[in-house]
N, C-alpha and C positions, 0 to 999 in steps of 0.2 A: 554570314548573318545567322543568328541563333534561331532555330525553329520556334514558331510561336507556341506550339504545343508544349515545349519544354517549360515555358513560363507558367503554363497551366498546371503542369506537374508540381512546380514549386508551390504555387498557391494551394493546390490540392493537398500537398504534404502539410502545409501550415494549417489548413482547416482540420485535417484529421488529428493533428497533434493537439490543437486547441480544444476540439470537441472532446477528445479523450481526456484531456486535462480537466475539463469542466466536470465530466462524469466522476473522475477520481476525486475531485475536490468535495463533491457532495457525499460520495461514499466514505471518504475519510472523515468528514464531519460526523456522519452517522456512527462510524467506528469509534470516534472520540467520545461520543455520548455513552457508549457501552463501557468505557474505561471507568466511568464514575462509580459503577458497581459491577466490576468485571466478574466477580464470583456468581452473582445472581443472574447476570446477562452473558454468561460464558458462551452459550450456544449461539446467541446473536453475534457476539464478538467474533467467534470463529467463522460463522457463516459469512459475515460481511468481509472478513479478512480473506476468505477464499474467493469471494465475489470480486475482490480487488485485483486478483492475480491476472486474469486475461486482459482487462483494460490496461493494466500496468505494462504487460508485455507489448501490447499494441503501441503504447506511448514510447516505450524504450526503443522499439523497432523504428518508429517513424522519426524519432529524434536522431537515432544512429544513422538512418538513411540520409538525413539532411547533413549531418556531420561528415559522412563519407563523401557525399557529392560536393560539399563545399571545399574540403581539403584535397579532393582529387582535381579541383580546378574547373568544375562544370560552370560555364559562364553565367547561366541564369541564377544559380545558387550564389555565385560570387557577387553578382549584382545586388542580390537581396541583402547580402552581408551577414555577418555573424551576430549573435546576441552580445550584449555588453560583456566586457572582460570578466567581471566578477561572476556572471552567470555561466560563462564558458568554463571557468575554473571550478565552479561549484557543481556543474553538471555531472561529471564522473562520480563525485562523492554522493550525490543524490541517488544515482543509479545503484551504486554499491550498497548504500545503506538501505535502500528500498528492498533490494534482494535479501539483505541480511535480516531485516525485520520480518518479511514474509516467510523466508525459508526457516528461520528459527521458530516462528509461530507454528508452522506446519510440523516441524520436527518435534516441537514440544508436545503436541497432541499424539503423534504417532510413535515417537521413540520409546524404547524401554523405560519403565518408570524409574530405574536407577539413575538415568541421565537427566531427569527433568529439572533438577535443581540448577545444574549448570546451564541448561538451555534456557531456563527462565531468566537467569541473570544476563545471558547473551541477548535475549529478546528485549529485556528492559533497557539495557545499556544501548543497544543499537537503535531502539525507539527514541531515546532521549537525543542522541546525536542526529538521527533522521529528522526529528521534529524541528530542531534548530536549523538544519540545512534546508528543509522543505519550506519553512516560513519565509526565508529569503528568496527561495526559488519561486514560490507562489506570488509574492509581492512584485518580483521582477517581471513576471510574465502576465500579471493580472490584466493590464490594459489590452494586450494582444489577444488574450483568451476571451475576454468579454466581447471584443470586436469580431473575432473569427468563429468562435464556437457555435453561435446560432446561424451562421451564414447559410449552411446547407438546409436549414429548416424554415427559412423565410423565403417566400416566393420571389421577392424582388432581387435577392442576391443568389438564390439557388442556381439559376441558369448561367451565372457569370463564369462559373468554373465547371468543366465537365466532370462526371464521375460522382455526383452527389449521392446517387442511389447506392453506388458501391461503397462509399464511405459510411453511409448510414447502416448498411448491412454489416460492415465490419464491426461497428459499435454494438449492433443488436446481437450478433453472434458471440461477441466477447462477453456480453452480459449473460446470455443464455448459458454459455460455457461456465461462467463464474457461478451461476445458480446451481448448475449440476455439480460442480466441485463442492460448493457449500453443503448441498444435500448429502453428498457422499461422506462428508466429514461429521455429520450429526451423530452417527453411531460411535465413532472413536471419541468424539467430544464427551458423550455420556460416560464412556468407560474412564476417560481421563478425570472427569469430575468426580466419579465414584471413588477412584483411587485417591484423589486429593482429599476428599471428605474423610475417607477411612484413615488416611495417614494423619490428618489433623486431629481426629478423634483419639487415635492411639497416642499421639504426642501429648494431648491433653491429659489422658489417663496416666501416662508415664510421669508427667510433671506433678500430678496429684500424689502418686505413689512416692515420689522423691520428697515431696513437701511434707508428707505425713510424719515420718520419723523426726524431722526437724521441729514440727509443731508439737509432737509428744515431748521432746526434750525441753522445749520452751515452757510447756505447761508444768512439767515436773520441777524445773528450776524456779518457776514462779510460785509454786506451792511450797 
């Protein structure tokens, strides 16, 4: 007979995954708003991006734990069953693309300025692919997330599964760590912004210099 506490662990894992997913959903929505004017909101864009990293790590870890326990044949996880086939196939892509988007964003701010054009293209391309995969992922897990995410915060359901306080602390610590990472990136973000502005100004001045001889020739021909 399967120990009763193992089923508790399955539900605990599901609650942690759902709650972290809900936090990521709202943070990603806020990050999406900064894209509308990313140059003017670059500091906010980078800060929220860094804030996303620890909760994303928690969610990847909790999902990987369920994956490992299911495919290793743990009875309670086998009874719960896997997600639909499309979500199982999409899961690794979501993880890889999430890492690509976040890693390229961090590297874009911290890397030598000579590499930022390439990294910017990587960041944009991985974001487009990530957004498509994440849309399907979110829609596929929406019902379970809405049901499980608030369970540890509601008195009626909180005591049904042990470890609610521990799961809440994991979320709080991940957010605090994210804020610390975001604050640490404010200085490099200012330097990156100054570099971009300076380069854009130099490019604008160069284009004016190149256009001036052409304009002079056109005026002489016209006269």
